[in-house]
N, C-alpha and C positions, 0 to 999 in steps of 0.2 A: 871183896867178893871174887866168885868164881868166873871164868870166861861164860859158863852157860847162863848164869845169873846177870851178869852184865847184858848177854845178848837179849834175854827175855826182858829187861829192863828197857833196852833200846827199842825193842819192838812195842813194848807197851806205851812207850813214849811217842813212838811214830802213829800209833793208834788210838791215842787217847781220847781225841777230839771225836773221832767217828764213832767210837763207843760210847761217849757221854752223850752224843747227839741221836745214837740210832736206837730204832725199836727193839724191842725184846728179841725179834727174829735175826736184825743186824747185830745186834751183841752177840748173841750164839755164833753166828757165820764168823764174826771178828775171831772171837774166842778159840775156836776151831781151827781157824786158820792160822792163829800164831801156834798152836800145838803142832800143828802139820807142818809149819816152817821149822820148827825146833828139830821135828823128828828128821826131816828131808836133810838137814845140816848134820844128822848123826847125834843130835842131843838128845837128853833122856831128863827127865823128871826124876828125882831119886830125894829118897828120905832115908833116914838112920833104919836100919834093921834092929829090931829089938833083941833078937836072937845073938847079936853079936856086942850087945850094950855090956860095957865093963866100966870099971872105974878108972883105969889105967888106959892112956891112949896107945892104940896098937901103930904098928910102924906103917907108913904112907902106902907101902907096898900090899896092905891087906884093905885099902880103903873101899874099893870097889865091893869086896865081900863084905862089908860092913853097912852097905847101901842096898836098898831095893828100891824098884821102880813103882812109881805112884799109879794105881788105877786112873782110868781116862777119867772118871768122876772126879778124883781127887787132882788131877791136871787142871781141869776146868776150873775148879775152886781155886786153885793157886793162882791162875791167870786173872780171875774175876776179882780176887784179894788185891793183885797189882794194881787193877784199873781203880780199886776203891781206895789204896794208898795214895798213888798218884793223885787222884783227886782232892783228897785231904791235904796234900803238900800244895798245891797250886792256891 
């Protein structure tokens, strides 16, 4: 796992109980708070950029160019999926 994924996972664990017990409004605040915290630490939510999709692995120097940032809605979906995954594992 990358450092960013580890950080997201640790924030998910920290807020899992509050998220599971919260109202829709509370959950929205938790999700937005996690996204804000990731951004405050200089983190980004990234996905592969289809424009750079190749069958061969490019050098690690080009990794940033092969990725693009998720939209805010995609970021929210990713955080909500994390909570669903954590709930299934417990």
